[in-house]
DOFILO-406923 format. One record per residue (C-alpha): residue number from 1; residue in one letter; x, y, z. Coordinates in pm, 1 decimal, always signed. Example, Ala and Ser with C-alpha at 12.3 -4.5 7.8 and 13.67 -1.06 7.14 Angstrom:
2
(lotor 1 'A' (+1230.0 -450.0 +780.0)),
(lotor 2 'S' (+1367.0 -106.0 +714.0)),
END
This chain:
215
(lotor 1 'X' (+9542.3 +16605.3 -549.3)),
(lotor 2 'X' (+9792.0 +16358.1 -692.2)),
(lotor 3 'X' (+10050.1 +16639.9 -700.4)),
(lotor 4 'X' (+9973.2 +16734.2 -342.1)),
(lotor 5 'X' (+9944.4 +16387.2 -189.2)),
(lotor 6 'X' (+10138.1 +16185.4 -451.0)),
(lotor 7 'X' (+9959.5 +15949.4 -685.0)),
(lotor 8 'X' (+10041.1 +15630.8 -487.4)),
(lotor 9 'X' (+9919.0 +15784.4 -161.2)),
(lotor 10 'X' (+9595.2 +15916.9 -308.2)),
(lotor 11 'X' (+9539.5 +15583.9 -484.3)),
(lotor 12 'X' (+9488.6 +15417.6 -144.2)),
(lotor 13 'X' (+9196.2 +15648.7 -72.1)),
(lotor 14 'X' (+9060.6 +15624.2 -426.3)),
(lotor 15 'X' (+9050.2 +15247.3 -393.2)),
(lotor 16 'X' (+8866.1 +15273.3 -62.4)),
(lotor 17 'X' (+8619.6 +15520.3 -218.9)),
(lotor 18 'X' (+8550.6 +15310.9 -531.7)),
(lotor 19 'X' (+8726.2 +15573.4 -747.9)),
(lotor 20 'X' (+8501.4 +15856.5 -623.7)),
(lotor 21 'X' (+8749.7 +16144.3 -601.2)),
(lotor 22 'X' (+8536.5 +16363.9 -374.6)),
(lotor 23 'X' (+8479.0 +16079.0 -132.7)),
(lotor 24 'X' (+8848.2 +15987.4 -147.8)),
(lotor 25 'X' (+8942.5 +16338.5 -40.4)),
(lotor 26 'X' (+8678.1 +16324.2 +234.4)),
(lotor 27 'X' (+8831.6 +15997.4 +352.3)),
(lotor 28 'X' (+9174.1 +16158.2 +358.1)),
(lotor 29 'X' (+9043.8 +16444.0 +572.8)),
(lotor 30 'X' (+8864.9 +16197.8 +802.0)),
(lotor 31 'X' (+9186.4 +15997.2 +835.9)),
(lotor 32 'X' (+9373.3 +16313.7 +935.8)),
(lotor 33 'X' (+9112.7 +16398.9 +1198.8)),
(lotor 34 'X' (+9116.3 +16042.8 +1333.0)),
(lotor 35 'X' (+9496.2 +16049.6 +1352.2)),
(lotor 36 'X' (+9487.6 +16374.8 +1549.2)),
(lotor 37 'X' (+9226.7 +16231.8 +1788.3)),
(lotor 38 'X' (+9434.3 +15918.4 +1842.0)),
(lotor 39 'X' (+9746.7 +16122.9 +1905.1)),
(lotor 40 'X' (+9555.6 +16310.0 +2176.5)),
(lotor 41 'X' (+9465.5 +15982.4 +2347.9)),
(lotor 42 'X' (+9809.1 +15829.3 +2294.5)),
(lotor 43 'X' (+9972.6 +16135.1 +2450.4)),
(lotor 44 'X' (+9765.5 +16097.5 +2768.5)),
(lotor 45 'X' (+9851.9 +15727.8 +2796.5)),
(lotor 46 'X' (+10219.7 +15772.2 +2711.6)),
(lotor 47 'X' (+10263.7 +16041.2 +2978.4)),
(lotor 48 'X' (+10072.3 +15829.6 +3230.3)),
(lotor 49 'X' (+10282.1 +15521.8 +3150.9)),
(lotor 50 'X' (+10619.1 +15693.9 +3174.4)),
(lotor 51 'X' (+10529.9 +15868.0 +3500.7)),
(lotor 52 'X' (+10401.3 +15544.1 +3655.7)),
(lotor 53 'X' (+10718.4 +15365.0 +3547.7)),
(lotor 54 'X' (+10930.2 +15649.4 +3682.5)),
(lotor 55 'X' (+10765.8 +15612.2 +4024.4)),
(lotor 56 'X' (+10814.6 +15234.6 +4021.3)),
(lotor 57 'X' (+11178.5 +15255.2 +3910.7)),
(lotor 58 'X' (+11252.3 +15532.0 +4160.7)),
(lotor 59 'X' (+11119.9 +15313.6 +4442.0)),
(lotor 60 'X' (+11340.3 +15023.0 +4331.0)),
(lotor 61 'X' (+11653.6 +15236.3 +4269.4)),
(lotor 62 'X' (+11610.5 +15536.2 +4500.0)),
(lotor 63 'X' (+11971.7 +15651.3 +4455.9)),
(lotor 64 'X' (+12158.4 +15867.9 +4473.0)),
(lotor 65 'X' (+12198.2 +15894.4 +4186.6)),
(lotor 66 'X' (+11843.7 +15885.4 +4054.3)),
(lotor 67 'X' (+11772.7 +15586.9 +3829.4)),
(lotor 68 'X' (+11783.0 +15811.6 +3522.0)),
(lotor 69 'X' (+12150.8 +15872.2 +3594.1)),
(lotor 70 'X' (+12230.3 +15511.2 +3679.4)),
(lotor 71 'X' (+12198.5 +15339.6 +3341.7)),
(lotor 72 'X' (+12471.8 +15084.8 +3417.3)),
(lotor 73 'X' (+12290.7 +14975.5 +3733.7)),
(lotor 74 'X' (+11929.1 +14974.6 +3619.0)),
(lotor 75 'X' (+12015.8 +14826.4 +3280.0)),
(lotor 76 'X' (+12308.9 +14606.5 +3370.6)),
(lotor 77 'X' (+12404.1 +14365.5 +3091.0)),
(lotor 78 'X' (+12164.0 +14071.9 +3052.3)),
(lotor 79 'X' (+12251.2 +13824.3 +2779.4)),
(lotor 80 'X' (+12008.5 +13613.9 +2578.0)),
(lotor 81 'X' (+12083.9 +13373.9 +2293.9)),
(lotor 82 'X' (+11921.1 +13475.4 +1968.4)),
(lotor 83 'X' (+11999.0 +13242.9 +1684.6)),
(lotor 84 'X' (+12372.0 +13183.9 +1717.7)),
(lotor 85 'X' (+12448.0 +13513.5 +1888.0)),
(lotor 86 'X' (+12451.1 +13623.7 +2247.9)),
(lotor 87 'X' (+12275.9 +13958.2 +2274.1)),
(lotor 88 'X' (+12271.0 +14206.9 +2562.0)),
(lotor 89 'X' (+11897.9 +14290.6 +2581.1)),
(lotor 90 'X' (+11975.4 +14594.1 +2796.1)),
(lotor 91 'X' (+12212.5 +14753.4 +2549.5)),
(lotor 92 'X' (+11946.2 +14958.3 +2369.3)),
(lotor 93 'X' (+11762.8 +15094.3 +2677.5)),
(lotor 94 'X' (+12099.4 +15173.6 +2835.6)),
(lotor 95 'X' (+12201.4 +15375.3 +2531.3)),
(lotor 96 'X' (+11860.4 +15543.9 +2513.5)),
(lotor 97 'X' (+11889.4 +15655.0 +2873.8)),
(lotor 98 'X' (+12239.4 +15791.0 +2817.7)),
(lotor 99 'X' (+12125.6 +15989.0 +2512.6)),
(lotor 100 'X' (+11826.0 +16125.5 +2703.5)),
(lotor 101 'X' (+12058.3 +16240.1 +2981.6)),
(lotor 102 'X' (+12276.6 +16428.0 +2735.4)),
(lotor 103 'X' (+11977.2 +16584.5 +2558.6)),
(lotor 104 'X' (+11829.2 +16694.4 +2889.6)),
(lotor 105 'X' (+12144.3 +16882.4 +2991.7)),
(lotor 106 'X' (+12373.3 +16611.2 +3132.5)),
(lotor 107 'X' (+12427.3 +16555.1 +3505.6)),
(lotor 108 'X' (+12264.4 +16881.8 +3607.5)),
(lotor 109 'X' (+11932.5 +16789.5 +3444.8)),
(lotor 110 'X' (+11639.7 +16719.3 +3679.0)),
(lotor 111 'X' (+11504.4 +16362.7 +3658.2)),
(lotor 112 'X' (+11172.6 +16479.5 +3514.6)),
(lotor 113 'X' (+11348.1 +16638.6 +3219.6)),
(lotor 114 'X' (+11537.6 +16316.9 +3145.9)),
(lotor 115 'X' (+11215.0 +16113.0 +3168.9)),
(lotor 116 'X' (+11049.0 +16350.2 +2921.6)),
(lotor 117 'X' (+11336.1 +16305.2 +2675.3)),
(lotor 118 'X' (+11282.9 +15927.9 +2656.9)),
(lotor 119 'X' (+11075.6 +15817.2 +2358.7)),
(lotor 120 'X' (+10773.4 +15589.5 +2368.9)),
(lotor 121 'X' (+10982.6 +15306.4 +2225.0)),
(lotor 122 'X' (+11197.3 +15309.7 +2539.8)),
(lotor 123 'X' (+10897.8 +15259.7 +2769.8)),
(lotor 124 'X' (+10732.9 +15014.8 +2532.1)),
(lotor 125 'X' (+11006.0 +14751.2 +2556.3)),
(lotor 126 'X' (+11048.5 +14766.4 +2934.4)),
(lotor 127 'X' (+10749.6 +14532.8 +2972.7)),
(lotor 128 'X' (+10880.3 +14272.9 +2726.8)),
(lotor 129 'X' (+10958.4 +13916.5 +2833.9)),
(lotor 130 'X' (+11331.0 +13992.6 +2811.4)),
(lotor 131 'X' (+11297.2 +14230.6 +3108.1)),
(lotor 132 'X' (+11053.9 +14028.5 +3318.4)),
(lotor 133 'X' (+11303.8 +13917.7 +3585.1)),
(lotor 134 'X' (+11515.3 +14233.7 +3592.3)),
(lotor 135 'X' (+11251.0 +14508.1 +3566.4)),
(lotor 136 'X' (+10894.0 +14377.7 +3580.3)),
(lotor 137 'X' (+10920.8 +14156.8 +3889.7)),
(lotor 138 'X' (+11130.7 +14388.9 +4108.2)),
(lotor 139 'X' (+10977.6 +14718.6 +4000.0)),
(lotor 140 'X' (+10738.0 +14776.3 +3711.6)),
(lotor 141 'X' (+10455.4 +14549.3 +3824.8)),
(lotor 142 'X' (+10395.7 +14803.9 +4101.3)),
(lotor 143 'X' (+10275.5 +15051.8 +3838.9)),
(lotor 144 'X' (+9960.9 +14838.4 +3798.9)),
(lotor 145 'X' (+9698.6 +14687.6 +4030.2)),
(lotor 146 'X' (+9738.3 +14334.6 +4171.6)),
(lotor 147 'X' (+9646.7 +14063.4 +3924.8)),
(lotor 148 'X' (+9781.2 +14249.6 +3621.7)),
(lotor 149 'X' (+9928.0 +14005.5 +3370.5)),
(lotor 150 'X' (+10245.3 +14148.7 +3217.6)),
(lotor 151 'X' (+10200.1 +13991.5 +2874.8)),
(lotor 152 'X' (+9821.6 +14018.5 +2837.8)),
(lotor 153 'X' (+9736.3 +14344.3 +3012.6)),
(lotor 154 'X' (+10051.3 +14550.5 +2954.1)),
(lotor 155 'X' (+10302.3 +14431.3 +2694.9)),
(lotor 156 'X' (+10043.1 +14328.3 +2436.6)),
(lotor 157 'X' (+9844.8 +14655.0 +2447.4)),
(lotor 158 'X' (+10155.8 +14875.0 +2474.3)),
(lotor 159 'X' (+10314.2 +14699.8 +2176.7)),
(lotor 160 'X' (+10002.6 +14748.3 +1964.0)),
(lotor 161 'X' (+9976.7 +15112.7 +2069.1)),
(lotor 162 'X' (+10342.8 +15168.2 +1984.6)),
(lotor 163 'X' (+10276.6 +15036.6 +1633.2)),
(lotor 164 'X' (+9968.7 +15258.5 +1606.8)),
(lotor 165 'X' (+10160.6 +15563.9 +1722.7)),
(lotor 166 'X' (+10421.2 +15503.5 +1454.4)),
(lotor 167 'X' (+10151.3 +15487.8 +1185.6)),
(lotor 168 'X' (+9984.9 +15803.1 +1311.4)),
(lotor 169 'X' (+10314.3 +15990.7 +1347.0)),
(lotor 170 'X' (+10404.0 +15908.2 +985.9)),
(lotor 171 'X' (+10060.5 +16011.0 +855.4)),
(lotor 172 'X' (+9978.5 +15661.6 +732.6)),
(lotor 173 'X' (+9625.8 +15551.2 +631.8)),
(lotor 174 'X' (+9416.3 +15396.6 +908.2)),
(lotor 175 'X' (+9147.4 +15271.4 +669.8)),
(lotor 176 'X' (+9213.8 +14903.1 +741.0)),
(lotor 177 'X' (+9335.6 +14944.0 +1099.5)),
(lotor 178 'X' (+9113.6 +14804.5 +1375.4)),
(lotor 179 'X' (+9096.2 +15140.7 +1549.9)),
(lotor 180 'X' (+8810.1 +15031.6 +1777.9)),
(lotor 181 'X' (+9033.6 +14760.1 +1926.0)),
(lotor 182 'X' (+9320.1 +15005.7 +1965.2)),
(lotor 183 'X' (+9083.9 +15242.4 +2146.6)),
(lotor 184 'X' (+9001.6 +14954.5 +2381.2)),
(lotor 185 'X' (+9375.9 +14907.7 +2437.7)),
(lotor 186 'X' (+9408.3 +15277.3 +2520.2)),
(lotor 187 'X' (+9119.9 +15293.2 +2764.3)),
(lotor 188 'X' (+9207.8 +14961.3 +2926.1)),
(lotor 189 'X' (+9571.3 +15052.6 +2982.3)),
(lotor 190 'X' (+9477.0 +15400.0 +3105.0)),
(lotor 191 'X' (+9235.2 +15255.9 +3361.2)),
(lotor 192 'X' (+9499.3 +15013.9 +3489.1)),
(lotor 193 'X' (+9753.2 +15291.2 +3526.6)),
(lotor 194 'X' (+9507.4 +15515.3 +3712.6)),
(lotor 195 'X' (+9126.4 +15494.2 +3726.6)),
(lotor 196 'X' (+9103.0 +15872.7 +3698.1)),
(lotor 197 'X' (+9316.8 +15866.1 +3384.5)),
(lotor 198 'X' (+9080.6 +15606.8 +3238.9)),
(lotor 199 'X' (+8780.9 +15825.5 +3320.3)),
(lotor 200 'X' (+8950.1 +16131.8 +3173.4)),
(lotor 201 'X' (+9030.9 +15949.8 +2851.3)),
(lotor 202 'X' (+8675.7 +15823.3 +2810.9)),
(lotor 203 'X' (+8540.7 +16173.8 +2873.3)),
(lotor 204 'X' (+8773.1 +16356.1 +2633.0)),
(lotor 205 'X' (+8837.1 +16108.2 +2351.0)),
(lotor 206 'X' (+8666.6 +16182.1 +2017.9)),
(lotor 207 'X' (+8784.4 +15864.1 +1846.6)),
(lotor 208 'X' (+8458.1 +15669.8 +1884.0)),
(lotor 209 'X' (+8253.7 +15955.9 +1737.0)),
(lotor 210 'X' (+8491.4 +15984.5 +1441.0)),
(lotor 211 'X' (+8467.1 +15611.2 +1374.3)),
(lotor 212 'X' (+8091.8 +15645.7 +1342.8)),
(lotor 213 'X' (+8119.0 +15925.7 +1086.6)),
(lotor 214 'X' (+8354.8 +15763.9 +834.5)),
(lotor 215 'X' (+8266.9 +15890.9 +485.3)),
END
């Protein structure tokens, strides 16, 4: 198993299993199943988030061109002082949108294809404080019901879920991760995006059952 998993990687599970090799392997399998279940839930929420943001941004920048082909307008330079440097906080999303446009087939690509090319990290940072005045207030708050707090109800959960997705995508151990709290982030954000999405997630998620069967 050390040859297959690498000694350092398997050592994490051995430590959690009090050096019981059979239990360590069972923990590794459980971790893989939990990761797959979380990726299922994360996929539902990520698609729901990006489509809700697409609707909100399309209403604010109806075009033509569509907002996905108007990076310089939607993400016009906005400078913040960080340390001793002035930084354009829109530089990264602007570049991400341009790359997505190219990957989708350039100017002939339909907007939906460009939206699908954008990674979760792109959507994650749109709710940050740096974009509150330029994106949240004029557009993105409309993706959520009245009374939604940007920092508490959206940016906090989305940031934690982005971190979780990175761990899951890189096959990292979840043995010390507060998965129950992340599941609450998932279901809470899903319900705010669309009550039916929240209901669907609660009906199809297997994360809670897996948490109760940890070896």
